[in-house]
C-alpha positions as CSV (number, residue, x, y, z in Angstrom):
1,M,-0.2,-1.6,7.8
2,A,-1.3,-2.8,4.5
3,W,0.9,-3.1,1.2
4,H,0.2,-3.8,-2.6
5,H,2.0,-4.1,-5.7
6,S,2.6,-0.6,-7.5
7,K,1.0,-1.8,-10.6
8,N,-2.1,-2.7,-9.1
9,V,-3.7,0.7,-8.7
10,A,-7.3,-0.6,-7.9
11,S,-5.9,-1.8,-4.4
12,G,-4.1,1.7,-3.7
13,K,-7.6,3.5,-4.1
14,V,-9.1,1.1,-1.6
15,L,-6.7,1.4,0.9
16,I,-6.5,5.4,0.6
17,N,-10.6,5.2,0.5
18,L,-10.2,3.4,4.0
19,G,-8.2,6.5,5.2
20,M,-4.8,4.9,4.9
21,I,-1.5,7.1,3.9
22,L,1.1,6.0,1.7
23,E,4.2,5.5,4.2
24,G,6.7,4.5,1.2
25,V,7.4,2.5,-1.4
26,L,10.0,-0.8,-1.2
27,R,11.5,-0.6,-4.6
28,R,12.0,-3.9,-6.5
29,D,10.7,-5.7,-3.4
30,T,9.1,-8.8,-4.8
31,K,10.1,-11.0,-7.7
32,L,7.5,-11.8,-9.9
33,K,6.9,-15.3,-11.5
34,N,8.0,-13.9,-14.9
35,G,11.4,-13.0,-13.3
36,E,10.7,-9.2,-13.2
37,F,10.7,-7.5,-10.1
38,S,7.6,-5.4,-8.4
39,D,7.7,-2.2,-6.3
40,V,5.7,-2.6,-3.3
41,N,3.3,0.3,-1.6
42,T,3.0,0.3,2.1
43,Y,0.3,2.4,3.7
44,G,-0.1,2.9,7.4
45,L,-3.3,4.3,9.7
46,L,-2.8,5.4,13.3
47,Y,-5.1,4.6,15.9
48,E,-5.8,8.0,16.2
49,E,-6.5,8.5,12.6
50,W,-8.9,5.6,12.7
51,S,-10.3,7.0,15.7
52,L,-11.2,10.4,13.9
53,Q,-13.0,8.7,11.1
54,N,-15.4,6.7,13.1
């Protein structure tokens, strides 16, 4: 399992390139230093999916 802030698109691309699948979005999950809330995207990869890639 991995996650990244939804505004960080580059991190999402890295996870997708690794074969991970977007599992869900935790809306307004994290409060930033400026007081705003950020959504967090969560990704997952099952062992069977990882085995197929290697």
